[in-house]
Residue frames as qw, qx, qy, qz and C-alpha x, y, z in Angstrom:
[[0.004, 0.886, 0.463, -0.002, 0.00, -0.04, 0.02],
 [0.403, 0.502, -0.014, 0.765, 1.39, 3.39, -1.05],
 [0.410, -0.674, -0.404, 0.463, 2.13, 5.93, 1.72],
 [0.240, 0.735, 0.103, 0.625, 1.99, 9.69, 1.49],
 [0.404, -0.238, -0.448, 0.761, 3.48, 12.10, 3.99],
 [0.102, -0.767, -0.397, -0.493, 1.05, 14.78, 5.22],
 [0.297, -0.084, -0.437, 0.845, 1.99, 17.63, 7.44],
 [0.153, -0.759, -0.573, -0.269, -1.25, 19.19, 8.86],
 [0.146, 0.178, -0.214, 0.949, -1.16, 22.79, 9.86],
 [0.454, -0.549, -0.625, -0.320, -3.92, 23.14, 12.33],
 [0.179, -0.378, 0.525, -0.741, -5.27, 24.22, 15.70],
 [0.121, -0.140, -0.969, 0.162, -6.84, 21.65, 18.03],
 [0.206, 0.466, 0.593, -0.623, -9.91, 23.91, 18.79],
 [0.251, 0.344, -0.389, -0.817, -10.60, 24.61, 15.14],
 [0.723, 0.256, 0.526, -0.369, -13.84, 22.95, 13.95],
 [0.711, 0.636, -0.152, -0.258, -12.90, 23.11, 10.25],
 [0.065, 0.578, -0.813, 0.028, -9.63, 21.40, 11.07],
 [0.521, -0.035, 0.804, -0.285, -11.63, 18.48, 12.43],
 [0.729, 0.524, 0.252, -0.360, -13.80, 18.49, 9.36],
 [0.463, 0.735, -0.462, -0.182, -10.84, 18.68, 6.96],
 [0.220, -0.429, 0.870, -0.108, -9.05, 15.90, 8.86],
 [0.660, 0.208, 0.659, -0.294, -12.11, 13.69, 8.39],
 [0.664, 0.678, -0.007, -0.316, -12.32, 14.55, 4.72],
 [0.281, 0.699, -0.649, -0.107, -8.72, 13.90, 3.86],
 [0.317, -0.265, 0.896, -0.164, -8.75, 10.56, 5.74],
 [0.725, 0.366, 0.494, -0.312, -11.92, 9.43, 3.98],
 [0.566, 0.739, -0.281, -0.234, -10.28, 10.32, 0.58],
 [0.019, 0.577, -0.816, 0.015, -7.16, 8.36, 1.53],
 [0.538, 0.001, 0.803, -0.255, -9.28, 5.33, 2.56],
 [0.728, 0.556, 0.184, -0.357, -11.26, 5.49, -0.69],
 [0.542, 0.722, -0.419, -0.098, -8.01, 5.31, -2.66],
 [0.973, -0.133, -0.130, 0.139, -6.38, 2.67, -0.50],
 [0.412, 0.628, -0.339, 0.567, -3.59, 5.00, 0.59],
 [0.660, -0.506, -0.384, 0.401, -1.77, 5.09, 3.89],
 [0.127, 0.879, -0.054, 0.457, -0.67, 8.43, 5.38],
 [0.631, -0.164, -0.395, 0.647, 2.24, 9.32, 7.57],
 [0.106, -0.898, -0.251, -0.346, 0.85, 12.36, 9.45],
 [0.442, -0.093, -0.342, 0.824, 2.77, 15.05, 11.25],
 [0.145, -0.864, -0.479, -0.058, 1.02, 17.90, 13.07],
 [0.387, 0.219, -0.083, 0.892, 2.31, 21.47, 12.82],
 [0.171, -0.591, -0.588, 0.525, 1.08, 24.05, 15.32],
 [0.035, 0.442, 0.256, 0.859, -1.11, 27.03, 14.46],
 [0.173, -0.408, -0.671, 0.594, -2.40, 28.78, 17.61],
 [0.017, -0.671, -0.502, -0.545, -5.67, 30.70, 16.91],
 [0.388, -0.863, -0.143, -0.291, -5.79, 32.20, 20.42],
 [0.690, 0.158, -0.451, 0.544, -2.26, 32.54, 21.72],
 [0.044, 0.349, -0.357, 0.865, -3.07, 35.37, 24.10],
 [0.673, -0.454, -0.336, -0.477, -6.18, 33.71, 25.63],
 [0.276, -0.540, 0.611, -0.509, -6.13, 33.19, 29.39],
 [0.028, 0.150, -0.980, 0.126, -6.33, 29.92, 31.17],
 [0.439, 0.289, 0.667, -0.528, -10.16, 29.99, 31.62],
 [0.257, 0.273, 0.758, 0.533, -10.71, 30.30, 27.91],
 [0.254, 0.204, 0.034, -0.945, -13.64, 32.23, 26.40],
 [0.549, 0.418, 0.657, -0.306, -17.27, 31.29, 25.77],
 [0.432, 0.146, 0.630, 0.629, -17.62, 30.83, 21.98],
 [0.141, 0.820, 0.503, 0.235, -20.59, 33.12, 21.36],
 [0.274, -0.919, -0.008, 0.282, -18.86, 35.89, 23.40],
 [0.550, -0.281, 0.481, 0.623, -15.68, 35.25, 21.36],
 [0.360, 0.435, 0.607, 0.559, -17.40, 35.82, 18.04],
 [0.062, -0.935, -0.343, -0.065, -19.13, 38.88, 19.42],
 [0.402, -0.810, 0.153, 0.400, -15.87, 40.39, 20.80],
 [0.478, -0.286, 0.554, 0.618, -13.48, 39.38, 17.94],
 [0.220, 0.243, 0.707, 0.627, -15.80, 39.54, 14.89],
 [0.239, 0.115, 0.120, -0.957, -18.68, 41.71, 16.07],
 [0.293, -0.223, -0.841, -0.397, -21.23, 39.01, 15.41],
 [0.569, -0.286, 0.132, -0.759, -24.79, 39.22, 16.72],
 [0.549, -0.137, 0.760, -0.319, -26.33, 36.29, 18.59],
 [0.804, 0.436, 0.250, -0.316, -28.40, 35.37, 15.48],
 [0.509, 0.708, -0.476, -0.118, -25.37, 35.47, 13.19],
 [0.133, -0.459, 0.860, -0.179, -23.52, 33.09, 15.52],
 [0.678, 0.108, 0.629, -0.365, -26.55, 30.75, 15.68],
 [0.744, 0.602, -0.040, -0.288, -26.85, 30.73, 11.91],
 [0.284, 0.660, -0.695, 0.014, -23.07, 29.98, 11.56],
 [0.338, -0.288, 0.861, -0.246, -23.31, 27.18, 14.14],
 [0.788, 0.302, 0.394, -0.363, -26.26, 25.60, 12.28],
 [0.659, 0.664, -0.328, -0.131, -24.19, 25.58, 9.05],
 [0.032, 0.591, -0.787, 0.174, -21.24, 24.20, 11.00],
 [0.620, -0.084, 0.697, -0.351, -23.31, 21.38, 12.49],
 [0.838, 0.470, 0.094, -0.259, -24.50, 20.41, 9.02],
 [0.457, 0.705, -0.542, 0.015, -20.88, 20.28, 7.85],
 [0.283, -0.444, 0.788, -0.319, -19.81, 18.25, 10.86],
 [0.768, 0.116, 0.526, -0.347, -22.62, 15.79, 10.35],
 [0.755, 0.611, -0.116, -0.207, -21.95, 15.52, 6.62],
 [0.316, 0.656, -0.676, 0.112, -18.24, 14.80, 7.18],
 [0.885, -0.201, -0.420, 0.004, -18.97, 12.17, 9.85],
 [0.301, 0.391, -0.519, 0.698, -16.84, 14.07, 12.35],
 [0.533, -0.550, -0.624, 0.158, -17.48, 14.21, 16.12],
 [0.100, 0.239, -0.242, 0.935, -18.21, 17.53, 17.76],
 [0.299, -0.603, -0.739, 0.040, -20.70, 17.79, 20.60],
 [0.079, 0.521, 0.001, 0.850, -21.83, 21.39, 20.92],
 [0.629, -0.693, -0.291, -0.199, -23.56, 20.72, 24.29],
 [0.798, -0.479, -0.046, 0.362, -20.15, 20.39, 25.85],
 [0.562, 0.085, 0.168, 0.805, -17.76, 22.31, 23.53],
 [0.039, -0.915, -0.402, 0.010, -18.78, 25.73, 24.71],
 [0.270, -0.899, 0.164, 0.305, -15.43, 27.51, 25.02],
 [0.686, 0.604, -0.275, 0.298, -12.30, 28.27, 23.03],
 [0.719, -0.649, 0.111, 0.222, -9.03, 27.71, 24.83],
 [0.042, 0.822, -0.551, -0.138, -5.34, 28.49, 24.52],
 [0.991, 0.123, -0.014, -0.058, -3.66, 25.52, 22.85],
 [0.215, 0.807, -0.539, 0.113, 0.00, 26.19, 23.36],
 [0.413, -0.434, 0.770, -0.221, 0.68, 23.45, 25.85],
 [0.840, 0.235, 0.437, -0.220, -1.45, 20.99, 23.87],
 [0.683, 0.700, -0.206, -0.018, 0.66, 21.63, 20.75],
 [0.046, -0.697, 0.695, -0.171, 3.82, 21.16, 22.77],
 [0.658, -0.182, 0.691, -0.238, 2.51, 17.82, 23.93],
 [0.839, 0.491, 0.171, -0.162, 1.56, 16.83, 20.43],
 [0.429, 0.775, -0.462, 0.040, 5.13, 17.64, 19.25],
 [0.305, -0.507, 0.779, -0.210, 6.58, 15.53, 22.00],
 [0.793, 0.121, 0.539, -0.256, 4.27, 12.68, 21.10],
 [0.700, 0.670, -0.188, -0.161, 5.37, 12.94, 17.46],
 [0.128, 0.679, -0.712, 0.123, 8.93, 12.15, 18.61],
 [0.383, -0.220, 0.851, -0.286, 7.67, 9.04, 20.48],
 [0.155, -0.052, -0.877, -0.452, 5.46, 7.74, 17.63],
 [0.008, -0.481, -0.826, 0.293, 2.22, 8.59, 19.44],
 [0.065, 0.139, -0.079, -0.985, 1.18, 11.73, 17.55],
 [0.395, -0.208, -0.592, -0.671, -1.97, 10.27, 15.85],
 [0.470, -0.481, -0.735, 0.083, -3.39, 8.62, 18.99],
 [0.250, -0.376, -0.377, 0.809, -2.68, 11.74, 20.98],
 [0.138, -0.015, -0.315, -0.939, -4.23, 13.92, 18.31],
 [0.436, -0.331, -0.727, -0.414, -7.31, 11.76, 18.37],
 [0.452, -0.482, -0.663, 0.353, -7.53, 11.88, 22.15],
 [0.139, -0.245, -0.141, 0.949, -7.09, 15.64, 22.27],
 [0.272, -0.146, -0.474, -0.825, -9.89, 16.11, 19.71],
 [0.494, -0.439, -0.737, -0.143, -12.17, 13.86, 21.70],
 [0.376, -0.398, -0.523, 0.653, -11.34, 15.53, 24.99],
 [0.009, -0.239, -0.023, 0.971, -12.10, 18.98, 23.58],
 [0.318, 0.005, -0.458, -0.830, -14.70, 18.57, 20.85],
 [0.566, -0.311, -0.688, -0.331, -16.88, 15.90, 22.43],
 [0.571, -0.455, -0.601, 0.325, -16.25, 16.44, 26.13],
 [0.045, -0.925, -0.109, -0.361, -15.48, 20.11, 26.34],
 [0.754, -0.448, -0.124, 0.465, -12.33, 19.63, 28.46],
 [0.004, 0.980, -0.173, -0.099, -10.09, 22.66, 28.99],
 [0.928, 0.165, 0.017, 0.334, -7.10, 21.48, 27.01],
 [0.252, 0.776, -0.289, 0.501, -5.00, 24.44, 28.18],
 [0.653, -0.645, 0.292, -0.269, -4.85, 22.89, 31.69],
 [0.162, 0.566, -0.807, 0.052, -1.60, 21.10, 32.37],
 [0.460, -0.132, 0.812, -0.334, -3.28, 18.41, 34.54],
 [0.796, 0.420, 0.228, -0.370, -5.79, 17.55, 31.75],
 [0.575, 0.671, -0.455, -0.113, -2.95, 17.16, 29.29],
 [0.092, -0.501, 0.834, -0.211, -0.86, 15.17, 31.70],
 [0.672, 0.064, 0.641, -0.366, -3.74, 12.65, 32.27],
 [0.794, 0.542, 0.022, -0.275, -4.23, 12.24, 28.54],
 [0.367, 0.686, -0.628, 0.008, -0.50, 11.79, 27.87],
 [0.307, -0.369, 0.829, -0.288, -0.16, 9.26, 30.67],
 [0.788, 0.227, 0.428, -0.380, -3.15, 7.26, 29.47],
 [0.781, 0.598, -0.121, -0.134, -1.56, 6.89, 26.07],
 [0.924, -0.155, 0.076, 0.342, 1.84, 5.90, 27.44],
 [0.374, 0.820, -0.158, 0.404, 3.76, 9.07, 26.67],
 [0.659, -0.011, -0.468, 0.588, 6.98, 9.23, 28.72],
 [0.376, -0.808, -0.344, 0.296, 7.03, 11.29, 31.84],
 [0.401, -0.340, 0.192, 0.828, 10.01, 13.33, 30.51],
 [0.144, 0.317, 0.584, 0.734, 8.06, 14.21, 27.39],
 [0.254, -0.778, -0.553, -0.153, 4.94, 15.22, 29.32],
 [0.444, -0.690, -0.169, 0.546, 7.00, 17.38, 31.73],
 [0.329, -0.127, 0.314, 0.881, 8.73, 19.20, 28.85],
 [0.003, 0.484, 0.625, 0.612, 5.42, 19.85, 27.23],
 [0.339, -0.779, -0.503, -0.160, 3.36, 21.12, 30.13],
 [0.501, -0.669, -0.086, 0.542, 6.16, 23.19, 31.65],
 [0.446, 0.879, 0.091, 0.140, 6.59, 26.25, 29.40],
 [0.218, -0.890, 0.393, 0.077, 9.81, 27.11, 31.19],
 [0.679, -0.234, 0.645, 0.262, 11.38, 23.87, 29.90],
 [0.252, 0.514, -0.524, -0.631, 12.78, 23.83, 26.37],
 [0.794, 0.250, 0.542, -0.115, 10.98, 21.49, 23.91],
 [0.135, -0.381, 0.650, 0.644, 13.20, 20.94, 20.88],
 [0.234, 0.324, 0.885, 0.240, 10.44, 18.92, 19.25],
 [0.136, 0.831, 0.476, -0.252, 7.93, 21.77, 19.58],
 [0.064, -0.763, 0.218, 0.606, 10.45, 24.38, 18.43],
 [0.232, -0.141, 0.786, 0.556, 11.26, 22.25, 15.37],
 [0.214, 0.547, 0.800, 0.118, 7.58, 21.84, 14.51],
 [0.050, 0.874, 0.259, -0.409, 6.92, 25.54, 14.94],
 [0.182, -0.582, 0.448, 0.654, 9.89, 26.42, 12.78],
 [0.228, 0.131, 0.859, 0.439, 8.66, 24.12, 10.05],
 [0.155, 0.728, 0.659, -0.111, 5.18, 25.58, 10.25],
 [0.051, -0.814, -0.020, 0.578, 6.54, 29.11, 9.83],
 [0.283, -0.201, 0.649, 0.677, 7.86, 28.19, 6.40],
 [0.074, 0.444, 0.781, 0.434, 4.30, 28.26, 5.03],
 [0.192, 0.010, 0.094, -0.977, 2.04, 31.25, 4.68],
 [0.109, -0.394, -0.910, -0.072, -1.48, 30.18, 5.72],
 [0.233, -0.284, -0.062, -0.928, -4.37, 32.63, 5.49],
 [0.750, -0.285, 0.130, -0.583, -6.53, 30.07, 7.21],
 [0.043, -0.273, 0.957, -0.088, -6.39, 26.54, 8.65],
 [0.794, -0.320, 0.435, 0.280, -6.35, 23.68, 8.12],
 [0.474, 0.749, -0.396, -0.239, -3.56, 23.51, 5.55],
 [0.949, -0.089, 0.296, 0.063, -1.66, 20.53, 4.29],
 [0.118, 0.723, -0.631, -0.257, 1.93, 19.95, 3.15],
 [0.962, 0.112, 0.207, -0.139, 2.02, 16.76, 1.11],
 [0.895, 0.178, 0.079, 0.402, 5.24, 14.83, 0.41],
 [0.570, -0.326, -0.031, 0.753, 7.35, 17.78, 1.70],
 [0.182, -0.115, 0.269, 0.939, 6.53, 20.31, -1.00],
 [0.142, -0.480, -0.640, -0.583, 2.85, 20.23, -2.29],
 [0.008, 0.127, 0.476, -0.870, 0.66, 22.72, -0.44],
 [0.240, -0.495, -0.700, -0.455, -3.11, 22.63, -0.01],
 [0.106, -0.047, 0.414, -0.903, -5.30, 25.01, 2.01],
 [0.583, -0.119, -0.106, -0.797, -8.77, 24.28, 3.38],
 [0.575, -0.066, 0.734, -0.355, -11.05, 21.65, 4.75],
 [0.272, 0.229, -0.709, -0.609, -12.28, 21.09, 1.19],
 [0.849, 0.020, 0.101, -0.519, -14.37, 17.99, 0.53],
 [0.758, -0.159, 0.626, 0.090, -13.76, 14.23, 0.19],
 [0.729, 0.601, 0.298, 0.135, -14.22, 14.52, -3.58],
 [0.201, 0.944, -0.258, 0.053, -11.67, 17.36, -3.75],
 [0.408, -0.647, 0.643, 0.018, -9.03, 15.43, -1.81],
 [0.834, 0.116, 0.537, 0.047, -9.74, 12.24, -3.75],
 [0.626, 0.763, 0.102, 0.123, -9.16, 14.09, -7.02],
 [0.043, -0.903, 0.425, -0.051, -6.07, 15.76, -5.67],
 [0.596, -0.441, 0.670, 0.029, -4.51, 12.46, -4.61],
 [0.818, 0.386, 0.422, 0.067, -5.39, 10.79, -7.88],
 [0.436, 0.886, -0.089, 0.130, -3.66, 13.54, -9.72],
 [0.277, -0.781, 0.557, -0.051, -0.64, 13.35, -7.38],
 [0.765, -0.142, 0.622, 0.082, -0.31, 9.58, -7.96],
 [0.751, 0.587, 0.267, 0.141, -0.60, 9.91, -11.73],
 [0.167, 0.940, -0.285, 0.091, 2.06, 12.65, -11.64],
 [0.410, -0.659, 0.630, -0.035, 4.41, 10.39, -9.68],
 [0.858, 0.078, 0.507, 0.034, 3.95, 7.32, -11.89]]
């Protein structure tokens, strides 16, 4: 089975990143392709405090949206989530959070071969359970459950400690200009922006395979 390398530029609290990840994986499955995923950090709310911010209040403060505009957007978002077969429970996912420590943990997990299971666990914790993934204790528990080493967890959740793996991932991410996320670097050089659709990604990979043959 052929394998493609995919670097996903994303934020863990981004709904469209969840949708895009589901779309690209569905396309890969349809074509019988394996993917070697790496996750590059894009922090949507780097200045957000530890308590996070209620999502409707966020859109009102940051984008000037009315309550109705937010509700209309959420209805469209729910339709997209359902169509993609993704998992977001809006009863519990009520806040946006700072994701700096979570990205550090993901970079450490990448070095230990646990990036995909950790990514899955972080998405579940936030998008279906509403956990505050900016909290060090929440991240520690998730990391320990997956078997991440104590050293890696400590480097990730203590910002005062240097994380070479996170610094390397951040440096790699900064090589690409992304007006929005998700974005995808395929086989080191190809660059795709957006959550797109399964059909879009399927056609893209078919073209990529034909070009490589």
